[in-house]
Residue frames as qw, qx, qy, qz and C-alpha x, y, z in Angstrom:
[[0.661, 0.359, -0.346, -0.561, 91.65, 191.39, 140.32],
 [0.760, -0.138, 0.619, -0.144, 90.82, 187.68, 140.30],
 [0.086, 0.404, -0.750, -0.517, 92.54, 185.79, 137.50],
 [0.269, 0.249, 0.930, -0.023, 89.76, 183.19, 137.62],
 [0.365, 0.729, 0.347, -0.464, 87.36, 185.91, 136.42],
 [0.191, 0.668, -0.480, -0.536, 89.74, 186.70, 133.55],
 [0.148, -0.142, 0.955, 0.216, 90.00, 183.01, 132.68],
 [0.365, 0.489, 0.757, -0.232, 86.20, 182.70, 132.55],
 [0.335, 0.783, 0.040, -0.523, 85.83, 185.76, 130.31],
 [0.081, 0.543, -0.704, -0.450, 88.52, 184.53, 127.92],
 [0.257, 0.081, 0.961, 0.057, 86.88, 181.10, 127.75],
 [0.412, 0.652, 0.519, -0.368, 83.55, 182.71, 126.82],
 [0.283, 0.766, -0.275, -0.508, 85.19, 184.73, 124.04],
 [0.064, -0.381, 0.870, 0.305, 87.10, 181.70, 122.74],
 [0.202, 0.219, 0.954, 0.023, 84.04, 179.45, 122.66],
 [0.221, -0.185, -0.368, -0.884, 81.38, 182.08, 121.94],
 [0.653, -0.413, -0.490, -0.404, 79.10, 180.56, 124.54],
 [0.436, -0.554, 0.480, -0.522, 78.55, 180.48, 128.30],
 [0.964, -0.076, 0.115, -0.228, 77.56, 176.82, 127.98],
 [0.860, 0.369, -0.237, 0.262, 80.75, 175.79, 126.17],
 [0.130, 0.669, -0.478, 0.555, 82.94, 177.92, 128.44],
 [0.677, -0.458, 0.360, -0.450, 81.40, 176.24, 131.48],
 [0.997, 0.072, 0.012, -0.018, 82.11, 172.81, 130.01],
 [0.640, 0.558, -0.336, 0.407, 85.70, 173.74, 129.18],
 [0.009, -0.582, 0.501, -0.641, 86.33, 175.09, 132.70],
 [0.469, -0.230, -0.840, 0.144, 84.34, 172.35, 134.47],
 [0.078, 0.110, 0.432, -0.892, 82.09, 174.99, 136.06],
 [0.248, 0.620, 0.728, -0.156, 78.36, 175.56, 136.16],
 [0.264, 0.608, 0.391, 0.638, 76.85, 178.07, 133.73],
 [0.296, -0.925, -0.192, -0.138, 75.80, 180.41, 136.58],
 [0.689, -0.541, 0.104, 0.471, 79.35, 180.18, 137.93],
 [0.516, 0.183, 0.349, 0.761, 80.83, 181.37, 134.62],
 [0.009, 0.794, 0.379, 0.475, 78.23, 184.13, 134.37],
 [0.494, -0.851, -0.125, 0.128, 79.05, 185.38, 137.88],
 [0.663, -0.326, 0.204, 0.642, 82.76, 185.50, 137.12],
 [0.348, 0.422, 0.391, 0.740, 82.25, 187.50, 133.94],
 [0.206, -0.867, -0.323, -0.320, 79.88, 189.87, 135.73],
 [0.631, -0.680, -0.053, 0.370, 82.40, 190.27, 138.55],
 [0.559, -0.050, 0.280, 0.779, 85.07, 191.32, 136.05],
 [0.108, 0.640, 0.423, 0.632, 82.66, 193.74, 134.35],
 [0.415, -0.866, -0.278, -0.038, 81.73, 195.25, 137.72],
 [0.651, -0.489, 0.065, 0.576, 85.37, 195.72, 138.66],
 [0.422, 0.049, 0.378, 0.823, 86.26, 197.38, 135.34],
 [0.191, 0.570, 0.294, -0.743, 83.01, 199.35, 135.04],
 [0.372, 0.398, -0.463, -0.699, 82.34, 198.32, 131.41],
 [0.902, 0.177, 0.276, -0.280, 80.37, 195.69, 129.52],
 [0.256, -0.503, 0.751, 0.343, 82.72, 193.13, 128.05],
 [0.274, 0.153, 0.911, 0.266, 80.27, 191.01, 126.05],
 [0.421, 0.079, -0.270, -0.862, 77.69, 191.82, 123.40],
 [0.351, 0.060, 0.878, -0.320, 74.95, 189.62, 124.81],
 [0.649, 0.499, 0.173, -0.547, 72.68, 190.18, 121.81],
 [0.455, 0.562, -0.615, -0.315, 75.08, 188.43, 119.45],
 [0.872, -0.133, 0.458, -0.112, 75.18, 184.71, 118.86],
 [0.738, -0.275, -0.466, 0.403, 77.79, 183.43, 119.26],
 [0.354, -0.897, -0.122, 0.234, 78.73, 185.83, 122.06],
 [0.614, 0.495, -0.040, 0.613, 81.29, 188.40, 120.97],
 [0.441, -0.426, -0.295, 0.733, 83.36, 190.88, 122.97],
 [0.130, 0.965, 0.211, -0.090, 82.51, 194.57, 122.90],
 [0.453, 0.770, -0.236, 0.383, 85.19, 197.07, 121.83],
 [0.321, -0.722, 0.494, -0.362, 86.31, 197.30, 125.47],
 [0.922, -0.185, 0.315, -0.131, 86.04, 193.52, 125.74],
 [0.837, 0.486, -0.115, 0.222, 88.48, 193.01, 122.88],
 [0.182, 0.744, -0.454, 0.455, 91.10, 195.08, 124.68],
 [0.613, -0.507, 0.477, -0.374, 90.48, 193.30, 127.99],
 [0.988, 0.121, 0.081, -0.043, 90.71, 189.96, 126.17],
 [0.666, 0.577, -0.303, 0.363, 94.19, 190.78, 124.83],
 [0.077, -0.671, 0.503, -0.539, 95.43, 192.24, 128.11],
 [0.816, -0.340, 0.293, -0.365, 93.87, 189.39, 130.07],
 [0.959, 0.229, -0.122, 0.115, 95.74, 186.83, 128.01],
 [0.394, 0.630, -0.439, 0.506, 98.98, 188.67, 128.79],
 [0.455, -0.571, 0.430, -0.531, 98.14, 188.57, 132.51],
 [0.961, -0.121, 0.163, -0.186, 97.50, 184.81, 132.40],
 [0.798, 0.447, -0.277, 0.296, 100.75, 184.25, 130.49],
 [0.080, 0.665, -0.483, 0.564, 102.63, 186.26, 133.12],
 [0.722, -0.425, 0.341, -0.426, 101.00, 184.25, 135.91],
 [0.994, 0.110, -0.015, 0.006, 101.97, 180.97, 134.22],
 [0.593, 0.572, -0.362, 0.436, 105.55, 182.13, 133.69],
 [0.240, -0.657, 0.451, -0.555, 105.82, 183.29, 137.31],
 [0.880, -0.278, 0.260, -0.282, 104.60, 179.97, 138.66],
 [0.943, 0.278, -0.092, 0.157, 106.88, 177.98, 136.36],
 [0.338, 0.726, -0.405, 0.441, 109.90, 180.07, 137.32],
 [0.264, -0.533, 0.612, -0.521, 109.71, 178.95, 140.94],
 [0.763, -0.077, 0.543, -0.342, 107.94, 175.58, 140.70],
 [0.165, 0.396, -0.805, -0.411, 109.59, 172.97, 138.49],
 [0.198, 0.129, 0.964, -0.120, 106.97, 170.39, 139.48],
 [0.462, 0.509, 0.306, -0.659, 104.11, 172.33, 137.88],
 [0.578, 0.336, 0.683, 0.294, 102.71, 170.79, 134.70],
 [0.133, -0.061, 0.321, 0.936, 103.05, 173.18, 131.71],
 [0.186, 0.703, 0.674, -0.134, 99.91, 175.21, 131.17],
 [0.069, 0.689, -0.074, -0.718, 98.83, 178.43, 129.47],
 [0.710, 0.670, 0.083, -0.200, 99.44, 178.77, 125.73],
 [0.534, -0.272, 0.554, 0.577, 102.00, 177.63, 123.20],
 [0.481, 0.773, 0.056, -0.410, 101.77, 179.84, 120.10],
 [0.612, -0.148, 0.659, 0.412, 103.13, 177.86, 117.16],
 [0.459, 0.690, -0.167, -0.534, 103.70, 179.03, 113.59],
 [0.599, -0.070, 0.749, 0.273, 104.10, 176.68, 110.64],
 [0.258, 0.404, -0.436, -0.762, 104.25, 177.12, 106.83],
 [0.825, 0.199, -0.008, -0.529, 101.84, 175.23, 104.53],
 [0.661, 0.391, -0.635, -0.087, 104.35, 172.67, 103.27],
 [0.149, 0.193, -0.864, 0.440, 104.94, 171.45, 106.84],
 [0.492, 0.015, 0.440, -0.751, 101.42, 171.90, 108.16],
 [0.745, 0.207, -0.364, -0.520, 100.10, 169.63, 105.41],
 [0.849, 0.096, -0.520, -0.025, 102.01, 166.60, 106.67],
 [0.472, 0.230, -0.636, 0.565, 103.89, 167.27, 109.90],
 [0.289, -0.427, 0.270, -0.813, 101.37, 168.58, 112.39],
 [0.803, -0.300, -0.323, -0.401, 99.20, 165.61, 113.30],
 [0.806, -0.101, -0.497, 0.307, 101.76, 163.56, 115.25],
 [0.313, 0.177, -0.391, 0.847, 103.44, 166.44, 117.13],
 [0.397, -0.367, 0.014, -0.841, 100.10, 168.03, 118.05],
 [0.838, -0.299, -0.386, -0.242, 98.72, 164.73, 119.32],
 [0.697, -0.018, -0.504, 0.511, 101.86, 164.18, 121.40],
 [0.072, 0.266, -0.280, 0.920, 101.69, 167.66, 122.93],
 [0.585, -0.363, -0.117, -0.716, 98.01, 167.35, 123.77],
 [0.867, -0.226, -0.442, -0.037, 98.46, 163.91, 125.31],
 [0.633, 0.015, -0.451, 0.628, 101.56, 164.84, 127.33],
 [0.122, -0.121, -0.306, 0.936, 100.51, 168.35, 128.40],
 [0.018, -0.600, -0.766, -0.231, 96.68, 168.45, 128.49],
 [0.177, -0.807, -0.356, 0.436, 96.65, 171.78, 130.34],
 [0.235, -0.385, 0.336, 0.827, 98.57, 173.50, 127.55],
 [0.538, 0.712, 0.356, -0.277, 96.52, 175.28, 124.90],
 [0.504, -0.049, 0.520, 0.688, 97.98, 175.18, 121.38],
 [0.362, 0.820, 0.175, -0.408, 97.40, 178.10, 119.07],
 [0.620, -0.005, 0.568, 0.542, 98.64, 177.29, 115.58],
 [0.286, 0.824, 0.023, -0.489, 99.12, 179.96, 112.95],
 [0.782, 0.314, 0.389, 0.372, 99.97, 179.39, 109.30],
 [0.138, 0.954, -0.113, -0.241, 102.25, 181.59, 107.23],
 [0.762, 0.539, -0.228, 0.277, 105.41, 181.79, 105.18],
 [0.779, -0.193, -0.291, 0.521, 108.77, 181.47, 106.89],
 [0.287, 0.304, -0.121, 0.900, 109.85, 185.17, 106.72],
 [0.410, -0.562, -0.144, -0.704, 106.57, 186.28, 108.24],
 [0.832, -0.442, -0.335, -0.005, 106.72, 183.65, 110.98],
 [0.640, 0.004, -0.282, 0.715, 110.25, 184.74, 111.94],
 [0.004, -0.426, 0.018, -0.904, 109.02, 188.33, 112.15],
 [0.646, -0.557, -0.276, -0.443, 106.13, 187.23, 114.38],
 [0.811, -0.300, -0.351, 0.360, 108.60, 185.60, 116.77],
 [0.428, 0.168, -0.162, 0.873, 110.77, 188.72, 116.84],
 [0.246, -0.452, -0.080, -0.854, 107.70, 190.83, 117.65],
 [0.161, -0.102, 0.781, -0.594, 106.62, 188.46, 120.43],
 [0.690, 0.077, -0.044, -0.718, 103.43, 187.29, 118.71],
 [0.923, 0.073, -0.357, -0.122, 104.62, 183.66, 118.43],
 [0.667, -0.632, 0.395, -0.008, 106.58, 181.51, 120.87],
 [0.470, -0.296, 0.759, 0.340, 108.08, 179.12, 118.34],
 [0.674, 0.574, -0.056, -0.462, 107.87, 178.41, 114.61],
 [0.729, 0.003, 0.595, 0.338, 108.80, 175.67, 112.18],
 [0.323, 0.812, -0.160, -0.459, 110.30, 177.31, 109.12],
 [0.855, 0.219, 0.376, 0.284, 111.77, 176.12, 105.82],
 [0.039, 0.863, -0.305, -0.401, 114.83, 177.69, 104.22],
 [0.806, 0.535, -0.245, 0.068, 116.87, 176.81, 101.15],
 [0.884, -0.233, -0.118, 0.388, 120.17, 175.18, 102.11],
 [0.482, 0.403, -0.052, 0.776, 122.02, 178.39, 101.23],
 [0.246, -0.675, 0.013, -0.695, 120.14, 180.37, 103.90],
 [0.396, -0.091, -0.754, 0.516, 120.33, 180.37, 107.68],
 [0.316, -0.800, -0.510, -0.019, 117.86, 181.47, 110.39],
 [0.028, 0.899, -0.099, 0.426, 118.49, 184.96, 111.82],
 [0.470, 0.223, -0.595, 0.612, 121.46, 185.41, 114.13],
 [0.184, -0.228, 0.462, -0.837, 120.43, 185.58, 117.77],
 [0.799, -0.085, -0.009, -0.595, 117.53, 183.18, 117.36],
 [0.469, -0.266, 0.838, -0.082, 117.75, 179.63, 118.72],
 [0.708, 0.394, -0.297, -0.504, 117.42, 177.29, 115.74],
 [0.559, -0.213, 0.801, -0.021, 117.28, 173.49, 115.52],
 [0.457, 0.322, -0.608, -0.564, 117.43, 171.80, 112.10],
 [0.635, -0.067, 0.686, -0.348, 115.14, 168.78, 112.03],
 [0.763, 0.345, 0.545, 0.051, 114.83, 167.75, 108.37],
 [0.009, 0.528, -0.493, -0.691, 116.53, 168.11, 104.99],
 [0.686, 0.415, 0.594, -0.059, 114.75, 167.32, 101.72],
 [0.222, -0.158, 0.553, 0.787, 115.62, 167.61, 98.04],
 [0.475, 0.467, 0.180, -0.724, 112.95, 169.47, 96.10],
 [0.447, 0.205, 0.817, 0.301, 111.20, 167.53, 93.33],
 [0.307, 0.337, -0.218, -0.863, 109.88, 169.03, 90.10],
 [0.386, 0.256, 0.885, -0.048, 106.74, 167.32, 88.85],
 [0.342, 0.258, -0.312, -0.848, 104.50, 167.54, 85.81],
 [0.804, 0.236, 0.380, -0.392, 101.57, 165.73, 84.26],
 [0.535, -0.054, 0.736, 0.412, 102.53, 163.04, 81.73],
 [0.456, 0.751, 0.476, -0.025, 100.02, 164.80, 79.45],
 [0.045, 0.920, -0.185, -0.343, 102.60, 167.54, 78.81],
 [0.890, 0.434, -0.020, 0.140, 104.85, 165.05, 77.02],
 [0.036, -0.881, 0.460, -0.103, 108.04, 166.16, 78.75],
 [0.731, 0.266, -0.599, 0.188, 111.08, 163.87, 78.85],
 [0.767, -0.545, -0.293, 0.169, 112.26, 162.51, 82.18],
 [0.571, -0.359, 0.025, 0.738, 115.55, 164.43, 81.92],
 [0.253, 0.856, 0.311, 0.326, 115.13, 168.10, 81.05],
 [0.394, 0.011, -0.194, 0.898, 116.69, 171.53, 81.62],
 [0.054, 0.578, 0.419, -0.698, 115.10, 174.75, 82.83],
 [0.181, 0.335, -0.391, -0.838, 115.03, 175.98, 79.23],
 [0.185, -0.171, -0.907, -0.338, 112.93, 172.92, 78.30],
 [0.133, -0.552, -0.761, 0.313, 110.45, 173.92, 80.99],
 [0.068, -0.248, -0.041, 0.966, 110.35, 177.62, 80.05],
 [0.254, -0.185, -0.545, -0.778, 107.37, 177.30, 77.63],
 [0.478, -0.470, -0.733, -0.111, 105.20, 175.93, 80.44],
 [0.314, -0.707, 0.120, -0.622, 103.62, 177.83, 83.33],
 [0.278, 0.127, -0.822, 0.480, 104.34, 177.00, 86.97],
 [0.602, -0.615, -0.373, -0.347, 101.86, 176.09, 89.69],
 [0.459, 0.182, -0.536, 0.685, 103.37, 177.54, 92.87],
 [0.341, -0.663, -0.532, 0.401, 102.69, 179.01, 96.28],
 [0.075, 0.977, 0.151, 0.130, 102.33, 182.75, 96.73],
 [0.357, 0.665, -0.367, 0.544, 105.28, 185.11, 97.14],
 [0.486, -0.642, 0.416, -0.423, 107.04, 184.43, 100.41],
 [0.988, -0.068, 0.138, -0.026, 107.52, 180.73, 99.76],
 [0.353, -0.689, 0.550, 0.312, 111.24, 179.87, 99.90],
 [0.639, 0.102, 0.701, 0.300, 111.02, 177.16, 97.24],
 [0.444, 0.820, 0.350, 0.090, 109.41, 179.60, 94.82],
 [0.056, -0.954, 0.230, 0.181, 112.11, 182.22, 95.46],
 [0.524, -0.425, 0.661, 0.328, 114.91, 179.69, 94.90],
 [0.605, 0.399, 0.638, 0.261, 113.37, 178.56, 91.61],
 [0.280, 0.942, 0.183, -0.030, 112.80, 182.13, 90.42],
 [0.225, -0.833, 0.417, 0.287, 116.43, 183.07, 91.04],
 [0.575, -0.153, 0.729, 0.339, 117.64, 179.99, 89.13],
 [0.517, 0.629, 0.553, 0.175, 115.38, 180.73, 86.16],
 [0.141, 0.986, 0.050, -0.077, 116.21, 184.44, 86.01],
 [0.435, -0.643, 0.495, 0.390, 119.96, 183.78, 86.20],
 [0.508, 0.079, 0.730, 0.451, 119.62, 182.05, 82.84],
 [0.151, 0.238, -0.240, -0.929, 117.56, 184.88, 81.37],
 [0.125, -0.283, -0.899, -0.309, 114.50, 182.64, 81.05],
 [0.413, -0.417, -0.139, -0.798, 110.91, 183.76, 81.57],
 [0.038, -0.068, -0.873, 0.481, 109.36, 182.94, 84.94],
 [0.451, -0.214, -0.380, -0.779, 105.70, 182.37, 84.17],
 [0.147, 0.084, 0.847, -0.504, 103.48, 181.57, 87.16],
 [0.285, -0.258, -0.677, -0.628, 100.22, 180.25, 85.78],
 [0.626, -0.591, -0.406, -0.305, 98.50, 179.47, 89.08],
 [0.028, 0.395, -0.637, 0.661, 99.15, 180.49, 92.68],
 [0.752, -0.375, -0.426, -0.337, 97.60, 178.05, 95.14],
 [0.317, -0.603, 0.550, -0.483, 97.85, 177.56, 98.90],
 [0.770, -0.226, 0.544, -0.246, 98.84, 174.07, 100.05],
 [0.079, -0.390, 0.838, 0.374, 100.68, 171.27, 98.30],
 [0.416, 0.276, 0.865, -0.055, 97.65, 169.03, 97.81],
 [0.433, 0.787, 0.279, -0.339, 95.79, 171.66, 95.79],
 [0.104, 0.744, -0.500, -0.431, 98.92, 172.46, 93.80],
 [0.221, -0.210, 0.924, 0.229, 99.54, 168.80, 92.94],
 [0.482, 0.512, 0.681, -0.204, 95.91, 168.38, 91.94],
 [0.374, 0.845, -0.017, -0.383, 96.29, 171.24, 89.46],
 [0.027, -0.604, 0.722, 0.338, 99.62, 169.93, 88.17],
 [0.414, 0.042, 0.908, 0.050, 98.15, 166.45, 87.64],
 [0.491, 0.676, 0.520, -0.179, 95.47, 168.01, 85.44],
 [0.608, 0.365, 0.335, 0.621, 98.06, 169.72, 83.25],
 [0.042, -0.976, -0.211, 0.013, 97.74, 173.26, 84.63],
 [0.177, 0.883, -0.394, 0.186, 101.53, 173.63, 84.85],
 [0.698, 0.197, -0.587, 0.360, 104.70, 172.36, 86.48],
 [0.574, -0.770, -0.042, -0.275, 105.05, 172.13, 90.26],
 [0.246, 0.489, -0.697, 0.463, 107.56, 171.97, 93.09],
 [0.816, -0.451, -0.117, -0.342, 107.09, 169.56, 95.96],
 [0.236, -0.583, 0.745, -0.220, 109.00, 167.96, 98.82],
 [0.364, 0.112, -0.915, -0.134, 109.40, 164.15, 98.79],
 [0.083, 0.180, 0.823, -0.532, 107.29, 163.86, 101.95],
 [0.454, 0.394, 0.201, -0.773, 104.39, 165.81, 100.46],
 [0.511, 0.329, -0.602, -0.518, 104.61, 163.85, 97.21],
 [0.199, 0.077, -0.973, 0.088, 104.67, 160.49, 99.00],
 [0.134, 0.329, 0.772, -0.527, 101.46, 161.26, 100.90],
 [0.359, 0.319, -0.116, -0.870, 99.60, 162.95, 98.03],
 [0.687, 0.312, 0.617, -0.224, 96.62, 161.18, 96.48],
 [0.592, 0.771, -0.046, -0.230, 97.81, 162.55, 93.13],
 [0.347, -0.643, 0.622, 0.281, 101.29, 161.00, 93.24],
 [0.606, 0.098, 0.752, 0.240, 100.44, 158.29, 90.69],
 [0.464, 0.799, 0.379, 0.056, 99.23, 160.93, 88.23],
 [0.015, -0.961, 0.232, 0.153, 102.51, 162.85, 88.28],
 [0.864, 0.328, -0.112, 0.365, 105.88, 162.47, 86.57],
 [0.498, -0.776, 0.132, 0.364, 109.01, 163.40, 88.53],
 [0.612, 0.762, -0.084, 0.195, 111.45, 165.28, 86.30],
 [0.726, -0.354, 0.069, 0.586, 115.23, 165.28, 86.59],
 [0.258, 0.962, 0.057, 0.071, 116.27, 168.87, 85.86],
 [0.814, 0.189, -0.141, 0.531, 119.96, 169.05, 84.95],
 [0.303, 0.386, -0.173, 0.854, 120.50, 172.68, 85.98],
 [0.426, -0.536, 0.126, -0.718, 118.29, 172.89, 89.03],
 [0.719, -0.247, -0.636, 0.136, 118.79, 170.97, 92.24],
 [0.074, -0.527, 0.377, -0.758, 118.28, 172.34, 95.72],
 [0.442, -0.315, -0.800, 0.256, 117.65, 171.09, 99.22],
 [0.318, -0.673, -0.009, -0.667, 115.45, 172.76, 101.78],
 [0.370, 0.005, -0.771, 0.518, 116.06, 172.50, 105.51],
 [0.478, -0.694, -0.383, -0.378, 113.31, 172.62, 108.10],
 [0.278, 0.219, -0.548, 0.758, 114.15, 174.43, 111.35],
 [0.425, -0.747, -0.512, -0.007, 112.40, 174.95, 114.65],
 [0.335, 0.346, -0.186, 0.857, 113.21, 178.49, 115.82],
 [0.414, -0.809, -0.413, -0.063, 112.43, 180.57, 118.89],
 [0.027, 0.729, -0.346, 0.591, 113.66, 183.30, 121.20],
 [0.096, 0.169, -0.831, 0.522, 114.51, 182.47, 124.86],
 [0.529, -0.396, -0.628, -0.410, 111.56, 180.54, 126.23],
 [0.498, -0.529, 0.349, -0.592, 109.87, 180.83, 129.64],
 [0.192, -0.286, 0.918, -0.198, 110.37, 177.78, 131.85],
 [0.654, 0.216, 0.555, -0.466, 106.81, 176.54, 131.32],
 [0.744, 0.588, -0.056, -0.313, 107.40, 176.12, 127.56],
 [0.014, 0.653, -0.741, -0.153, 110.84, 174.54, 127.53],
 [0.432, -0.061, 0.899, -0.050, 109.68, 170.93, 127.92],
 [0.643, 0.567, 0.442, -0.262, 106.76, 171.26, 125.43],
 [0.412, 0.814, -0.301, -0.276, 109.04, 172.81, 122.81],
 [0.141, -0.483, 0.858, 0.103, 111.62, 170.06, 123.29],
 [0.568, 0.210, 0.782, -0.150, 108.86, 167.48, 122.84],
 [0.567, 0.746, 0.126, -0.326, 107.70, 169.30, 119.70],
 [0.192, 0.737, -0.603, -0.239, 111.23, 169.20, 118.29],
 [0.340, -0.232, 0.911, -0.004, 111.62, 165.50, 119.07],
 [0.614, 0.429, 0.625, -0.220, 108.32, 164.70, 117.37],
 [0.478, 0.805, -0.120, -0.329, 109.15, 166.78, 114.28],
 [0.020, -0.594, 0.779, 0.200, 112.40, 164.88, 113.89],
 [0.450, 0.032, 0.890, -0.065, 110.41, 161.65, 113.79],
 [0.602, 0.596, 0.269, -0.457, 108.02, 162.85, 111.07]]
């Protein structure tokens, strides 16, 4: 089996087009077509639904796509294990939660793409517990996660702390709240928070429930910018990191509250299982760039 045929097929599936796959691989369109046909002939099945636009894999093609990616990963790992001079290539599967993706991805991604142009980045969003599970199951190579200061990444996983921030509680001045308040003062108002799975939300809920206060979530919204937009319009009270607040276009429409009985830091970690040689330098670069953010 020729791995170049697998590479061509995967490129067609990823781009949905023979034309775009040819451009990505620096091949002619007939050259890509021949490689896909060669793989189909070898396997004895059609791999592409050629009536669809963009091109999509058939049922058999979906399975070959997944297995083919595993074969290419294994080839890259094998080459890197014996050749230290080989530039990192293949894929780096990165997970990141919304609060970091909103403000921390641009610089690190640019640095990775500039330094390792042959490395394909596949970025997946999600909450920290789910991202850790994806690493444990082998679906991600590395993830940036956020835990409250009282929590630690799972034992047995390599973890590098790269940032600590104190959570801010914000509200619209329209609500008429004083600058210094307690959780009981905030109890009559709803919260604008991320969905279940967010560590900041869990920490707040535990603090509120320990005092026997109601925990009323008025709006669940994905991403800090949308949340702060809603908070600025008086939809409820929000939680935000200093970094996200500083870069938000709504920061001048928000009042930062000092809450006497609630203060917590969150720590951002980069976590992974043992890495193949080809990913060690890219992951170190990623960590260095995240520390600079």
